[in-house]
C-alpha positions as CSV (number, residue, x, y, z in Angstrom):
1,M,30.1,24.8,21.5
2,M,31.6,21.6,20.2
3,F,29.8,18.6,18.8
4,S,31.0,15.1,19.0
5,V,30.1,12.7,16.1
6,N,30.2,8.9,16.5
7,L,31.3,8.1,13.0
8,P,30.7,4.3,13.1
9,R,27.2,4.8,14.5
10,L,26.4,7.5,11.9
11,T,27.6,5.2,9.2
12,A,25.5,2.4,10.4
13,V,22.4,4.6,10.5
14,L,23.0,5.9,7.0
15,F,23.4,2.3,5.7
16,A,20.2,1.3,7.4
17,L,18.4,4.2,5.8
18,I,19.7,3.4,2.3
19,A,18.7,-0.3,2.8
20,F,15.2,0.7,3.9
21,S,14.9,3.0,0.9
22,E,16.0,0.3,-1.5
23,M,13.6,-2.2,0.1
24,A,10.7,0.3,-0.2
25,Q,11.5,1.0,-3.9
26,A,11.6,-2.8,-4.6
27,Q,8.2,-3.2,-3.0
28,T,6.7,-0.5,-5.1
29,K,8.0,-2.1,-8.2
30,S,6.1,-5.4,-7.5
31,A,5.4,-7.6,-10.5
32,V,2.2,-6.5,-12.2
33,I,-0.3,-9.3,-12.8
34,G,-2.6,-7.2,-14.9
35,S,-3.7,-3.6,-15.5
36,V,-7.0,-1.8,-16.2
37,A,-7.3,1.7,-17.5
38,S,-9.9,4.1,-16.2
39,T,-13.0,4.6,-18.3
40,S,-12.7,8.4,-18.0
41,D,-8.9,8.9,-18.5
42,S,-6.8,6.2,-20.1
43,A,-3.7,7.7,-18.5
44,V,-5.0,6.6,-15.1
45,R,-4.8,2.9,-14.4
46,V,-4.9,0.3,-11.7
47,D,-2.1,-2.3,-11.6
48,V,-2.9,-5.6,-9.8
49,T,0.2,-6.7,-7.9
50,E,-1.2,-9.5,-5.8
51,L,-4.1,-12.0,-6.0
52,K,-3.0,-14.5,-3.4
53,R,-4.8,-17.2,-1.3
54,I,-3.8,-16.6,2.4
55,E,-4.5,-18.3,5.7
56,G,-8.1,-18.5,6.9
57,G,-9.7,-19.0,3.5
58,F,-9.1,-15.4,2.3
59,L,-7.8,-13.8,-0.8
60,S,-5.3,-10.9,-0.5
61,V,-5.7,-8.3,-3.2
62,R,-3.1,-5.5,-3.7
63,L,-3.5,-2.8,-6.3
64,M,-1.5,0.3,-7.3
65,L,-3.4,3.3,-8.6
66,V,-1.1,4.9,-11.2
67,N,-1.9,8.5,-12.2
68,G,-0.1,9.0,-15.5
69,S,-2.3,12.0,-16.4
70,N,-1.5,15.7,-16.1
71,G,-4.2,16.3,-13.5
72,N,-5.2,15.1,-10.1
73,W,-7.3,12.0,-9.5
74,A,-9.9,13.0,-6.9
75,S,-10.5,9.8,-5.0
76,Q,-10.6,6.0,-5.3
77,S,-12.0,3.4,-2.9
78,I,-11.3,-0.3,-2.9
79,S,-14.2,-0.8,-0.5
80,D,-16.6,-0.7,-3.5
81,A,-14.5,-3.2,-5.5
82,Y,-15.6,-6.8,-6.1
83,L,-14.3,-9.9,-7.7
84,I,-16.0,-12.0,-10.3
85,D,-15.6,-15.8,-10.4
86,N,-16.5,-16.5,-14.0
87,V,-16.4,-20.3,-13.4
88,N,-19.1,-20.4,-10.7
89,K,-20.8,-17.1,-11.8
90,K,-20.3,-15.6,-8.3
91,K,-19.5,-12.1,-7.0
92,Y,-17.2,-11.5,-4.0
93,Q,-17.1,-8.3,-2.0
94,P,-14.5,-7.2,0.5
95,V,-14.7,-8.8,3.9
96,T,-16.3,-6.5,6.5
97,D,-16.1,-6.5,10.3
98,S,-19.1,-6.6,12.7
99,N,-19.6,-2.9,12.2
100,H,-19.7,-3.3,8.4
101,N,-16.3,-1.7,7.9
102,C,-14.3,-3.0,5.0
103,L,-11.2,-4.9,5.8
104,C,-9.3,-2.8,3.3
105,S,-7.1,0.3,2.9
106,G,-10.3,2.4,2.3
107,V,-10.3,5.6,0.2
108,I,-7.3,7.2,-1.5
109,Y,-7.8,11.0,-1.9
110,N,-6.1,13.3,-4.4
111,T,-3.6,11.2,-6.3
112,R,-1.5,13.9,-7.9
113,A,-0.2,13.7,-11.5
114,G,2.6,11.2,-11.8
115,Q,1.9,9.7,-8.4
116,T,1.3,6.1,-7.5
117,Q,-0.6,4.9,-4.4
118,G,-1.3,1.4,-3.1
119,M,-4.6,-0.1,-2.1
120,W,-5.4,-3.5,-0.5
121,A,-8.4,-5.6,0.5
122,R,-9.2,-9.0,1.8
123,F,-11.9,-11.2,0.2
124,V,-13.3,-14.6,1.0
125,A,-11.4,-16.9,-1.3
126,P,-13.2,-18.7,-4.1
127,P,-13.0,-22.5,-4.1
128,D,-9.6,-24.0,-4.8
129,S,-10.8,-25.1,-8.2
130,V,-11.0,-21.5,-9.3
131,Q,-7.6,-20.5,-10.6
132,K,-8.4,-17.1,-12.1
133,I,-10.6,-14.2,-11.0
134,A,-11.6,-10.8,-12.5
135,I,-11.6,-7.5,-10.5
136,V,-14.1,-4.7,-10.8
137,L,-13.3,-1.3,-9.4
138,P,-15.6,1.8,-9.7
139,G,-14.6,4.0,-12.6
140,F,-12.7,1.1,-14.3
141,P,-14.0,-1.6,-16.7
142,P,-13.9,-5.2,-15.4
143,S,-10.5,-6.8,-15.7
144,D,-9.8,-9.9,-17.6
145,S,-9.5,-12.9,-15.3
146,M,-6.1,-13.0,-13.6
147,P,-4.3,-15.9,-12.0
148,I,-4.6,-16.5,-8.3
149,S,-1.4,-17.5,-6.6
150,Q,-1.1,-19.9,-3.6
């Protein structure tokens, strides 16, 4: 049985896979706006990679759970997170749909030692006059206020 290989096509597929891999790595190395260490294990932290006003009057929040410990991190949910507007003394919770489901990535289960996992959520944006906001995530102390991008 003989196999025929289309070398130009194989080369194109390999280059596409390499480009996709490099793009995925670049996205995981997003700029960190701020970090908060866990209250129970300082080797576990959440990196904030996006606090951005988006269309429709929403705020897009992206986080990376980084498990730098030697053990597994059982679970983490962004649906219980909230934002604190220190200027107006207001609390913002994730947007929910008509069935009260969070418009977010939900729960991350079993983040192994050395592993990083992304989370995201949408919040109602604070007024334009608010330029910084703090994030509170269960199991982590409140963050310092971080800048909101446009």
